[in-house]
PLY file of the C-alpha trace (Angstrom):
ply
format ascii 1.0
element vertex 298
property float x
property float y
property float z
element edge 297
property int vertex1
property int vertex2
end_header
11.28 56.96 5.65
15.13 58.55 6.42
17.31 57.92 3.58
19.81 54.45 3.54
22.50 56.50 1.68
22.64 58.70 4.39
23.43 55.96 7.08
25.65 54.35 4.78
27.61 57.46 4.13
27.94 58.29 8.36
28.96 54.86 8.09
31.93 55.08 6.01
32.89 58.83 7.51
33.08 57.20 11.31
34.47 53.82 9.96
36.98 55.44 7.15
36.46 52.11 5.54
34.11 50.81 2.95
34.38 47.51 3.73
33.95 47.83 7.84
30.42 49.88 7.14
29.84 47.06 4.82
29.96 44.71 8.07
28.31 46.85 10.29
25.15 47.61 7.88
25.14 43.63 6.89
25.20 44.82 3.37
27.65 44.28 0.47
30.87 46.39 -0.67
29.80 47.20 -3.72
26.06 47.83 -2.33
28.06 50.68 0.15
29.79 52.11 -3.15
27.45 52.36 -5.13
25.13 54.09 -2.67
27.95 56.49 -2.39
28.40 57.41 -5.91
24.84 58.00 -5.93
25.26 60.59 -3.35
27.79 61.94 -5.27
25.96 62.05 -8.77
23.14 63.74 -6.88
25.32 66.75 -5.66
27.80 66.89 -8.42
30.55 66.65 -5.69
32.89 64.10 -4.81
32.64 63.29 -1.02
34.95 60.68 -0.43
38.55 61.09 -1.18
39.57 57.23 -2.12
43.33 57.59 -3.31
45.03 54.69 -1.84
44.00 52.77 0.90
42.98 55.87 3.34
39.25 56.19 3.05
39.03 60.28 3.69
36.31 63.14 3.16
36.66 66.05 1.23
35.92 69.25 2.64
32.38 68.74 0.76
32.37 65.23 2.81
32.82 67.07 6.12
29.91 69.72 5.21
27.61 67.11 3.94
28.64 64.15 7.41
26.92 67.18 9.32
23.72 67.99 7.80
23.44 64.07 7.43
23.83 63.70 11.44
21.38 66.15 11.85
18.85 64.62 8.98
19.49 61.26 10.87
18.52 63.26 14.53
15.48 64.55 13.45
14.14 61.85 12.03
15.17 59.51 15.07
12.94 62.60 16.95
10.12 62.79 14.58
9.69 58.73 15.01
10.05 58.84 18.78
7.21 61.91 18.99
4.77 59.68 17.17
5.39 56.41 19.17
4.81 58.77 21.87
1.58 59.57 20.43
0.39 56.70 20.01
2.45 55.10 22.89
3.40 52.33 20.58
6.53 51.22 22.64
6.52 47.43 22.16
9.13 44.69 21.27
12.49 44.46 22.94
15.40 46.12 23.97
18.52 44.61 24.46
20.87 46.65 26.64
24.57 45.83 27.49
25.68 47.55 31.04
29.82 47.31 32.35
30.13 45.33 35.22
29.77 48.83 37.53
26.92 50.25 36.03
25.44 47.06 35.79
25.48 46.11 39.27
24.94 49.25 41.42
23.55 52.19 38.41
21.45 50.05 36.72
19.04 47.64 38.38
16.84 50.43 40.44
16.54 51.97 36.98
15.40 49.05 35.17
12.61 47.79 37.64
11.08 51.69 37.11
11.43 51.81 33.39
9.47 48.13 32.77
6.69 49.34 35.02
6.51 52.66 33.07
6.94 50.45 29.64
5.58 47.19 30.42
4.89 46.32 26.66
8.70 46.48 26.06
10.28 43.19 27.08
14.19 43.87 28.17
17.04 41.84 28.03
20.33 42.90 29.76
23.94 41.85 29.10
26.70 42.57 31.63
30.40 42.71 31.18
33.31 44.81 30.81
33.36 48.04 29.03
35.49 46.69 25.87
33.08 43.65 25.79
29.65 45.61 26.03
31.63 47.79 23.07
32.39 44.34 20.62
28.55 43.47 21.37
26.96 46.55 20.28
29.56 46.22 17.05
27.94 43.00 16.37
24.47 44.39 16.68
24.07 41.53 19.52
22.97 44.66 21.81
20.76 47.67 21.35
22.56 50.13 23.53
25.93 49.64 25.64
25.83 51.46 29.08
29.92 51.56 29.87
32.77 52.88 31.54
36.18 53.82 31.00
38.10 56.03 27.37
36.13 55.28 24.25
38.00 55.34 21.18
35.38 53.21 18.35
34.90 55.25 16.07
31.63 53.46 14.61
30.03 53.81 17.88
28.94 57.49 19.28
29.49 58.09 23.01
26.79 60.14 25.30
27.52 60.86 28.95
24.53 59.91 30.92
25.56 59.89 35.04
29.11 61.00 37.26
31.05 58.63 38.77
34.05 59.08 41.14
36.60 56.01 41.54
38.41 56.60 45.41
40.92 54.56 47.03
39.48 52.14 49.86
40.61 49.79 52.67
39.06 47.92 55.47
38.51 49.97 58.62
40.75 47.70 60.54
43.42 47.26 58.00
46.88 48.39 58.61
45.87 50.73 56.85
42.92 52.00 58.72
44.35 55.05 60.55
45.36 56.41 57.63
43.25 59.60 56.30
45.43 60.93 53.28
48.39 59.97 51.44
50.77 61.53 49.08
50.87 60.20 45.50
53.75 58.53 46.05
52.95 56.15 48.45
50.58 54.43 46.27
53.97 52.67 45.01
54.33 50.59 48.31
50.70 49.95 49.01
49.78 46.42 48.37
46.86 47.38 45.85
43.90 45.18 44.26
42.25 46.66 40.71
40.31 45.42 38.67
40.67 43.05 35.45
42.29 44.22 32.30
39.67 45.55 29.34
37.78 47.11 32.75
36.76 50.43 32.18
37.40 51.73 35.72
41.20 49.91 35.13
41.66 52.67 31.92
40.36 55.70 33.72
42.48 54.72 36.87
45.42 54.21 34.50
44.82 57.09 32.76
44.96 59.34 35.89
48.10 57.90 37.34
49.75 58.39 33.95
49.47 61.85 33.83
50.98 62.01 37.68
53.69 60.09 36.17
52.50 56.69 38.27
53.31 53.25 36.42
50.68 50.50 36.66
54.14 48.71 36.69
55.77 50.21 38.92
52.80 49.47 41.59
52.45 46.52 44.06
49.51 44.40 42.61
48.52 41.73 44.66
45.87 40.80 41.94
43.33 41.75 39.21
39.36 40.89 40.24
36.94 41.20 37.78
34.42 42.86 39.30
33.65 45.32 41.95
32.19 42.45 44.77
35.39 40.30 44.76
37.34 43.66 45.18
35.27 44.17 48.64
35.55 40.59 49.92
38.98 40.47 49.36
39.47 43.82 50.84
37.53 42.29 53.97
40.00 39.93 54.51
43.26 41.55 53.72
45.88 44.33 54.79
45.72 46.02 50.81
43.90 49.01 49.17
41.80 49.18 45.97
40.27 51.45 43.32
36.89 51.21 43.70
33.54 53.52 42.51
31.67 55.42 45.12
28.89 53.54 43.97
29.96 50.09 44.73
30.80 51.07 48.54
27.81 52.98 49.92
26.77 50.62 52.35
30.20 49.76 53.46
31.18 53.37 53.98
27.57 53.43 56.06
28.32 50.50 57.87
32.01 51.52 58.48
33.11 48.64 57.12
35.34 50.46 54.40
37.33 53.78 54.75
38.16 55.65 51.89
41.69 57.47 51.87
41.86 60.62 50.29
44.87 61.15 47.58
46.52 64.23 47.55
46.14 66.26 44.42
44.45 63.46 42.65
40.66 63.22 41.85
39.90 60.36 39.81
36.54 61.31 38.00
34.66 59.72 34.93
31.64 59.51 33.56
29.18 56.74 32.24
28.40 56.73 29.32
25.71 55.64 26.35
27.43 54.01 23.39
25.30 53.29 20.13
26.30 52.70 16.56
26.11 55.74 14.80
23.09 56.24 12.29
21.14 53.40 13.86
17.44 54.02 14.60
15.50 52.70 17.31
12.83 54.07 18.76
13.14 51.95 22.06
16.53 53.07 22.65
15.50 56.65 22.45
13.04 56.31 25.09
15.20 54.21 27.11
17.97 56.86 26.89
15.53 59.80 27.15
13.89 57.71 30.46
17.58 57.45 32.03
18.40 60.93 31.64
15.09 62.22 33.33
15.92 59.81 36.34
19.46 60.52 36.67
19.32 62.34 39.54
18.02 59.16 41.22
20.55 57.21 40.67
0 1
1 2
2 3
3 4
4 5
5 6
6 7
7 8
8 9
9 10
10 11
11 12
12 13
13 14
14 15
15 16
16 17
17 18
18 19
19 20
20 21
21 22
22 23
23 24
24 25
25 26
26 27
27 28
28 29
29 30
30 31
31 32
32 33
33 34
34 35
35 36
36 37
37 38
38 39
39 40
40 41
41 42
42 43
43 44
44 45
45 46
46 47
47 48
48 49
49 50
50 51
51 52
52 53
53 54
54 55
55 56
56 57
57 58
58 59
59 60
60 61
61 62
62 63
63 64
64 65
65 66
66 67
67 68
68 69
69 70
70 71
71 72
72 73
73 74
74 75
75 76
76 77
77 78
78 79
79 80
80 81
81 82
82 83
83 84
84 85
85 86
86 87
87 88
88 89
89 90
90 91
91 92
92 93
93 94
94 95
95 96
96 97
97 98
98 99
99 100
100 101
101 102
102 103
103 104
104 105
105 106
106 107
107 108
108 109
109 110
110 111
111 112
112 113
113 114
114 115
115 116
116 117
117 118
118 119
119 120
120 121
121 122
122 123
123 124
124 125
125 126
126 127
127 128
128 129
129 130
130 131
131 132
132 133
133 134
134 135
135 136
136 137
137 138
138 139
139 140
140 141
141 142
142 143
143 144
144 145
145 146
146 147
147 148
148 149
149 150
150 151
151 152
152 153
153 154
154 155
155 156
156 157
157 158
158 159
159 160
160 161
161 162
162 163
163 164
164 165
165 166
166 167
167 168
168 169
169 170
170 171
171 172
172 173
173 174
174 175
175 176
176 177
177 178
178 179
179 180
180 181
181 182
182 183
183 184
184 185
185 186
186 187
187 188
188 189
189 190
190 191
191 192
192 193
193 194
194 195
195 196
196 197
197 198
198 199
199 200
200 201
201 202
202 203
203 204
204 205
205 206
206 207
207 208
208 209
209 210
210 211
211 212
212 213
213 214
214 215
215 216
216 217
217 218
218 219
219 220
220 221
221 222
222 223
223 224
224 225
225 226
226 227
227 228
228 229
229 230
230 231
231 232
232 233
233 234
234 235
235 236
236 237
237 238
238 239
239 240
240 241
241 242
242 243
243 244
244 245
245 246
246 247
247 248
248 249
249 250
250 251
251 252
252 253
253 254
254 255
255 256
256 257
257 258
258 259
259 260
260 261
261 262
262 263
263 264
264 265
265 266
266 267
267 268
268 269
269 270
270 271
271 272
272 273
273 274
274 275
275 276
276 277
277 278
278 279
279 280
280 281
281 282
282 283
283 284
284 285
285 286
286 287
287 288
288 289
289 290
290 291
291 292
292 293
293 294
294 295
295 296
296 297
């Protein structure tokens, strides 16, 4: 029902490219150009400046984009409400979750979701944040759940849960008696970090950089691919690690691991949904709504 030309315009605006929009929407570049020309003809105004190699919205184009996004959102709301009335949530939902979310946040949520919507076939794919964003852009998944610093213009990011990354060590390590440190001490403590491409590592790097601390100057023992690997390494090593507090709840309760506070540094972040701009999928909508209504239990 929603005018496909609006989706085309939104895709061109977000990607700043006719070619990228064509790839995203699986249509030809001439078809993209045709849809844009039809919109400009219908309103008798130039929406996109194609001069040079850049694709830039005109003032009218900026206004058009704002209204186009509202129209698509309203259509999504209409489709959701009609499906809710008919209890018509069937088919398949493919979810991509970054490592921390996939291990410590989403499993219990999915159990509840699948009980509530038994006719939906749910598929979960795990990877680091960059891998999940890539899967979404390639339309191998319907929705992503990621952490980190987000930059893809074709993707819409919506926060759904707050998280904190803390410095930890095993309780009986050589650092086990330390309650807090000055941030400069991070330069001389052997540390384990997540792998490159990890959203956690991006957030850590960004926060430390703002305090004048470079990862290049730290004593990094190695990079590991997930929090479980890091925890297992910590249990046998005299070192520290940055890790989500959600990943160490049981270890803190048992006393196996402890948090070392860092003076004047708190590493906070938001877990975010990521969806393609203009994409319409009622099953994605119901999953987002369900998650937001249950996030206090996560």
